[in-house]
C-alpha positions in Angstrom: -0.3 0.5 0.0 1.2 3.9 -1.1 2.2 5.6 1.7 0.7 9.2 1.4 1.9 10.6 4.7 2.5 14.5 3.6 5.4 14.4 6.7 7.2 11.9 5.1 7.2 13.7 1.2 8.9 16.8 2.9 11.4 14.9 5.2 12.6 13.7 2.0 12.9 17.3 -0.3 14.6 18.2 2.6 17.2 15.6 2.4 17.7 17.0 -0.8 19.0 20.4 0.4 22.4 19.3 2.0 23.0 16.9 -1.0 22.9 20.1 -3.6 24.1 22.8 -0.9 27.5 20.3 -1.2 27.9 19.9 -4.6 27.9 23.1 -5.3 30.7 23.2 -3.1 32.2 20.8 -4.5 31.4 22.2 -8.3 32.3 25.6 -6.2 35.7 24.1 -5.3 36.6 22.5 -8.8 36.2 26.0 -10.3 38.3 27.8 -8.3 40.6 25.7 -8.7 40.5 25.1 -12.4 40.2 28.9 -12.8 42.9 29.4 -10.2 45.5 26.7 -12.3 44.2 28.8 -15.8 45.4 32.2 -13.6 48.6 30.5 -12.8 49.4 28.7 -16.4 48.3 32.4 -18.3 50.8 33.8 -15.3 53.7 31.1 -16.1 53.6 31.7 -19.8 53.4 35.2 -19.4 56.6 34.9 -17.1 58.4 32.3 -19.4 57.5 34.7 -22.1 59.1 37.6 -20.4 62.2 35.8 -19.2 63.3 35.3 -22.1 62.4 38.7 -23.7 64.4 39.7 -21.1 67.4 37.2 -22.1 67.0 38.3 -25.3 67.4 41.6 -24.7 69.9 41.0 -22.8 71.8 39.4 -25.8 70.6 42.8 -28.0 73.2 44.8 -25.1 75.8 42.2 -26.6 75.5 42.3 -30.0 75.0 46.8 -29.5 78.7 47.0 -27.6 79.8 44.5 -31.0 78.9 47.0 -33.0 79.7 49.9 -30.9 83.5 48.3 -30.7 83.7 48.1 -34.5 83.3 51.9 -34.9 85.0 52.6 -31.5 87.3 50.1 -31.0 89.1 51.8 -27.9 86.2 53.1 -26.4 85.1 50.4 -23.3 83.3 53.4 -21.8 80.0 53.5 -24.3 81.2 56.8 -25.1 80.5 58.3 -21.2 83.9 59.2 -21.2 83.8 60.2 -17.5 83.4 57.0 -16.6 85.2 54.8 -13.5 87.0 51.6 -13.8 85.0 49.4 -10.8 84.9 45.6 -10.0 82.7 44.9 -12.9 84.3 47.2 -15.2 83.1 50.7 -17.1 79.9 51.1 -16.1 76.8 50.7 -16.0 75.3 52.3 -18.9 71.6 51.6 -19.7 69.9 52.3 -22.9 66.0 51.2 -23.6 65.4 48.1 -25.6 62.1 49.0 -28.2 60.2 46.5 -30.1 59.8 46.8 -34.0 57.0 50.1 -32.8 59.1 51.9 -31.4 57.5 50.9 -28.1 59.6 50.8 -25.0 59.6 47.6 -23.8 62.9 46.9 -21.9 65.9 48.4 -21.2 69.7 46.2 -20.7 72.5 47.8 -18.7 76.1 46.9 -19.4 78.8 46.6 -17.4 82.7 46.4 -20.0 85.6 45.2 -18.4 88.8 45.3 -20.2 91.1 42.2 -19.9 95.4 42.8 -20.3 96.5 45.8 -21.3 96.0 47.0 -24.7 94.5 43.5 -25.0 91.7 43.4 -27.9 89.5 41.5 -25.6 86.6 43.1 -24.0 84.1 41.2 -21.0 80.5 42.6 -21.4 78.4 42.2 -19.4 74.5 42.9 -20.5 72.1 42.9 -17.8 68.0 42.8 -19.7 65.7 43.2 -17.9 61.1 43.3 -18.7 58.8 44.2 -15.8 61.3 43.8 -13.4 62.1 39.9 -14.5 66.4 40.2 -15.1 68.8 37.8 -17.1 72.3 38.6 -17.5 74.4 37.2 -20.5 78.6 36.9 -19.8 80.7 37.6 -23.2 84.3 37.9 -24.6 83.7 40.3 -27.4 87.4 41.0 -29.7 89.1 41.0 -33.0 92.0 39.9 -35.1 95.1 41.3 -35.0 98.2 41.1 -37.0 99.3 39.0 -34.7 96.4 36.2 -35.9 99.3 34.6 -38.3 102.8 32.9 -37.2 104.7 34.4 -40.5 102.2 36.6 -43.1 103.6 38.3 -45.6 102.6 40.9 -48.4 105.1 39.1 -51.1 105.5 35.6 -52.2 106.9 33.5 -48.8 109.0 29.9 -48.8 109.5 27.6 -45.9 112.6 25.8 -46.7 112.6 22.1 -45.6 114.8 23.2 -43.4 112.3 24.8 -42.1 109.3 24.2 -39.3 106.0 26.6 -39.5 104.0 25.9 -36.3 101.0 28.4 -36.9 99.2 30.1 -39.3 100.7 31.1 -42.5 99.4 33.6 -45.2 101.7 35.6 -47.7 99.2 37.8 -50.4 100.9 36.1 -53.0 101.6 32.8 -53.0 103.4 30.5 -50.5 106.2 28.1 -51.4 106.1 25.2 -48.5 109.7 23.0 -48.1 109.3 22.1 -44.9 106.5 21.0 -42.1 103.4 22.8 -41.2 101.1 22.5 -38.6 98.9 25.2 -39.4 97.1 26.8 -42.3 98.5 27.7 -45.0 96.9 30.5 -47.0 97.3 32.7 -50.2 95.1 35.7 -51.0 96.6 34.6 -54.7 94.9 31.3 -57.2 98.5 31.4 -58.6 101.4 33.4 -59.0 105.1 33.4 -60.6 107.5 32.3 -58.4 110.1 34.7 -57.6 113.8 34.4 -59.1 115.3 33.6 -55.6 113.0 30.9 -54.1 114.7 27.8 -55.4 113.6 25.2 -57.7 110.4 26.1 -59.9 111.3 29.4 -60.0 110.2 31.6 -62.7 107.5 29.3 -63.1 103.8 29.7 -62.4 102.9 27.2 -59.8 99.1 27.6 -57.1 98.4 29.4 -54.4 100.1 27.4 -52.0 102.4 24.9 -53.1 105.6 22.8 -51.6 108.8 21.1 -54.0 107.8 17.5 -55.3 112.0 16.8 -55.1 111.6 17.3 -51.0 110.9 14.1 -49.3 112.2 15.2 -46.1 111.3 15.6 -43.4 108.4 15.6 -45.2 107.1 14.4 -49.1 105.8 17.0 -50.8 104.2 14.5 -52.6 102.6 12.7 -50.1 101.9 15.0 -47.7 98.4 16.3 -46.0 97.1 19.7 -48.2 93.7 20.3 -46.2 94.6 22.7 -44.3 96.2 25.0 -47.6 93.4 27.4 -48.5 93.3 29.8 -51.4 92.4 32.3 -53.0 91.6 33.9 -49.1 91.3 37.2 -48.5 94.4 39.8 -49.0 96.2 41.6 -45.6 96.1 45.5 -45.4 99.6 47.0 -45.0 98.3 50.1 -46.2 95.9 50.9 -42.8 99.7 50.7 -40.8 100.1 53.9 -41.3 97.2 55.1 -39.7 97.8 53.0 -37.4 101.0 54.0 -36.2 100.2 57.9 -35.8 97.1 56.2 -33.9 99.4 54.5 -31.3 102.2 58.0 -31.3 98.7 59.9 -30.6 99.3 57.1 -27.7 102.5 57.5 -26.8 102.4 61.6 -26.3 98.9 62.0 -25.5 98.7 64.5 -28.3 95.5 65.0 -30.5 94.2 66.5 -33.6 95.5 67.0 -37.2 98.7 68.6 -35.5 99.4 66.1 -33.6 101.6 62.7 -35.6 103.4 66.1 -36.9 104.5 67.3 -33.5 107.9 66.4 -31.7 107.6 66.8 -27.7 111.0 66.2 -25.1 111.1 62.5 -24.1 108.7 60.9 -21.5 108.7 57.4 -21.0 106.0 56.7 -23.8 108.1 59.0 -26.3 111.5 58.7 -27.4 112.5 61.7 -30.2 114.4 61.3 -33.0 118.9 62.4 -32.2 118.9 64.0 -35.4 115.9 65.9 -37.7 118.6 64.2 -40.5 117.9 60.7 -40.6 121.0 58.0 -40.5 120.8 54.6 -40.3 123.4 53.5 -38.0 122.2 56.3 -34.8 118.8 56.0 -32.8 118.2 54.3 -29.4 118.7 50.9 -27.6 116.1 49.2 -25.6 116.8 46.6 -23.5 113.9 45.3 -22.3 114.7 44.3 -17.8 112.8 41.3 -16.2 111.4 43.5 -13.3 108.8 44.8 -16.1 110.7 47.8 -17.1 113.5 48.9 -19.2 116.9 50.4 -19.8 117.6 52.8 -23.1 121.3 54.3 -24.3 121.2 56.7 -27.0 123.1 54.7 -30.4 125.9 57.3 -31.8 127.8 54.2 -34.3 127.0 50.8 -35.3 130.1 48.4 -36.5 128.1 44.5 -37.2 131.7 42.9 -38.5 132.6 43.3 -34.3 131.4 40.9 -31.5 128.1 42.6 -29.7 130.1 43.8 -27.1 131.5 45.8 -29.4 129.4 46.6 -32.1 127.2 49.4 -31.0 128.5 52.8 -29.6 126.4 53.9 -26.9 125.1 56.5 -24.3 122.9 55.9 -21.5 119.9 57.8 -20.6 118.6 55.5 -18.2 117.4 52.3 -16.9 114.2 51.1 -14.9 112.4 52.6 -17.3 108.8 52.0 -16.2 106.6 50.6 -19.0 103.7 53.2 -19.7 100.3 52.7 -18.0 99.3 51.9 -22.0 102.3 49.6 -22.4 102.9 51.6 -25.7 106.6 53.0 -26.0 106.6 55.4 -29.7 110.5 55.9 -30.8 110.9 58.8 -33.2 114.3 57.1 -34.4 115.6 53.6 -35.1 115.4 51.2 -32.4 118.0 47.9 -31.3 116.4 45.8 -29.3 117.5 43.2 -26.9 116.9 41.6 -23.2 119.2 43.0 -20.2 118.9 39.4 -18.6 118.1 35.8 -19.6 115.4 35.7 -16.9 113.3 38.1 -20.1 110.8 40.2 -20.1 108.0 40.0 -17.5 105.3 42.2 -18.8 103.2 44.0 -22.2 104.5 46.0 -24.6 104.5 47.8 -27.5 107.4 49.1 -29.3 106.7 51.4 -32.2 110.4 52.8 -34.9 108.7 55.3 -37.0 110.0 58.6 -38.5 106.2 60.8 -38.7 107.2 64.4 -37.6 107.6 66.6 -40.5 110.6 67.6 -39.0 112.7 64.4 -38.3 111.3 62.3 -42.0 115.0 62.7 -43.3 115.3 60.7 -46.4 114.2 56.8 -44.9 112.2 54.6 -42.6 113.2 54.3 -39.7 113.8 50.6 -38.3 114.3 47.9 -35.7 117.7 45.7 -34.9 117.4 42.7 -33.1 120.6 42.9 -31.5 120.5 40.1 -29.1 118.2 37.8 -27.7 115.0 39.2 -27.2 112.4 36.8 -24.8 109.2 36.4 -22.3 110.0 35.5 -18.4 107.0 33.5 -19.3 106.5 31.8 -22.3 103.4 30.3 -22.3 100.9 31.5 -20.2 99.9 34.7 -22.2 100.8 37.3 -19.4 104.4 38.4 -21.0 103.7 40.0 -24.7 106.2 42.3 -26.3 105.2 43.9 -30.0 107.4 45.7 -32.5 106.2 47.7 -35.4 109.4 49.4 -37.6 108.2 51.5 -39.9 110.9 49.9 -42.2 112.3 47.2 -42.1 113.0 44.8 -39.0 116.5 43.1 -39.3 118.5 40.3 -36.7 122.1 41.7 -36.6 124.8 39.7 -37.5 126.4 40.6 -34.1 123.4 39.0 -32.3 125.2 35.6 -31.2 123.9 32.1 -31.6 121.6 30.5 -30.6 119.4 33.0 -31.2 116.1 33.1 -29.4 113.2 35.8 -30.4 109.4 36.0 -28.8 106.9 38.7 -29.8 104.9 40.3 -32.6 106.5 42.1 -35.4 105.4 44.0 -38.0 108.0 45.2 -41.4 105.6 48.1 -42.3 106.9 48.7 -45.5 110.4 47.0 -45.5 111.5 43.6 -44.7 112.2 41.4 -42.2 115.5 39.2 -42.4 119.2 38.4 -40.7 121.1 41.5 -42.3 123.0 39.6 -45.5 125.9 41.8 -46.2 128.1 43.9 -44.1 127.2 47.7 -43.2 131.1 47.9 -42.7 132.2 47.0 -46.0 129.0 45.4 -48.0 130.8 41.5 -47.2 128.5 38.9 -46.9 127.6 38.5 -43.0 128.5 35.2 -41.3 125.6 31.8 -41.7 125.5 30.0 -38.7 125.0 25.6 -39.9 125.5 23.6 -36.8 122.3 22.4 -35.2 123.1 23.8 -31.5 123.9 27.6 -33.7 119.5 27.1 -34.4 117.4 30.6 -34.2 114.1 30.0 -32.3 111.0 32.0 -33.3 107.2 32.2 -30.9 105.6 34.9 -31.8 104.3 36.2 -34.5 105.6 38.0 -38.3 104.0 40.3 -40.3 105.8 41.6 -43.3 105.4 43.7 -46.5 108.9 42.7 -48.4 110.9 39.3 -48.4 110.7 37.2 -45.0 113.7 35.5 -44.5 116.6 34.9 -41.6 118.5 32.9 -44.0 120.5 32.8 -47.6 122.3 30.0 -49.5 124.6 30.4 -52.2 123.0 28.9 -55.3 127.0 28.6 -56.2 127.7 26.4 -53.6 127.4 22.8 -53.0 128.1 22.0 -49.6 125.3 22.8 -47.9 127.2 22.2 -43.9 129.9 25.3 -45.7 129.4 28.3 -43.1 130.7 30.1 -46.4 127.9 29.0 -48.2 125.7 30.5 -46.1 124.4 34.0 -44.3 122.4 33.5 -41.1 120.4 30.9 -40.2 120.9 26.9 -41.6 118.3 25.9 -39.1 115.1 27.6 -37.6 112.3 27.0 -35.7 109.2 29.3 -36.1 106.4 28.1 -33.6 103.4 31.1 -33.2 102.0 32.2 -29.6 98.3 31.4 -30.0 98.0 33.5 -26.8 98.6 36.8 -29.4 95.2 35.4 -31.6 93.2 37.8 -29.7 95.4 38.4 -26.6 98.2 41.0 -28.6 101.1 43.3 -27.3 99.2 46.3 -26.5 96.8 48.4 -28.9 98.4 46.1 -31.5 96.8 46.8 -35.2 94.1 44.9 -36.1 93.0 43.1 -39.2 89.3 42.2 -38.8 85.9 43.6 -37.2 84.6 42.6 -33.1 82.9 39.2 -32.9 81.8 37.0 -29.6 84.4 34.9 -28.9 82.7 33.3 -26.1 78.6 33.7 -24.9 77.1 32.8 -21.1 74.5 33.4 -19.0 74.8 34.1 -15.4 73.0 34.1 -12.3 75.3 36.8 -10.6 74.6 40.2 -10.9 75.9 42.9 -10.3 
């Protein structure tokens, strides 16, 4: 029988209300959770987008400073001459970052930190920021210099089978590589006419890089690996060195303006005036590099190159223990004779320029650099030491420099040669040859030469390769490239290429 008691019906209907309330509460909680998750997701997406944008803005700051250095390679202050060097570098320098419509969407802050004195490598910290979210990037920027090659020449080069080339070699004309080589060998020419003094194959047309097929030792020309022989490649520009030397004189004298390179100021630790307005190839200055990071300066009043080293130069001491300038540049408006003062070598970084730029001191010839003995680093391989030499004319090795001879550093002969002096200046006779293995000449660094490059001459009429009378210079030579010079050349050494990013990494530490 059906129960029709009204009180029972009311009780059933009333029992559904709590269920509805629970259902509504559950639905509300779920809705709030879903809504919160959606909001959190949107917030997270927005935060991620802003974080990614902040990183992109930090990268934009790095790219901006690459551009800036390629327009002014010496400015580490972002155009703010009063900026002070702090623990994080020069800075902070803030820049707005705009989107394609020109709207400011963030900013980047830069800190520019130099590395070694006069180095082309700088460390840029760029901090990108969007709505309080920041990302930081550290980048090393650098530009290749003339020290990027073990040997680079504007004329044809020849490495004999007794000559070892360790490191990159380049010629604007062509390279005959008969000796062992470990780096790239490149030429700006597809083919070239081999000079008459380059042994077998002389006066013939050969590829931009080649070797004599009759050479079979210590490497076999016919079977050697030639995969790193590159030609044609870009030319190395020697013309621009004139303006580079003028810039170096301005650094040394702290002068500016259009007449700065014609000026003739008094001697300082960074500038040495000419001995006379009249040029004399046998007079100039002797610079001896000390092991304590200073140098000894003497006036050279005569050179007699047929005599032993102790008697070859007539000198008058000017000063000793002269500090290397803070910017590392010494500009000498005359010839320079160069050697170390002790076997300990030179501890420091310096670039020495020999050039007669002053209108009242040009004379009728360019200034030269002459090695009067060994020039070495105190620490050969760690990159802390660097010696640069830039000659307006030629770089020479004097006959009295001695054996064994060792020279470290990066050297440029802007308009002349880098050679062993083949004939004596005293009587024009042939100079001495060194043929024993213990009399080897070792070079560690970089050579850039406009004209001829050779440290040994062999008489073609001679039949005995072991006779000193058949040679001028060193039969046995070893050329090793200092890899530290690639991006850490001597102070303010001339550059050959534009700045680029060498290394990049994100950092969590922020200034």
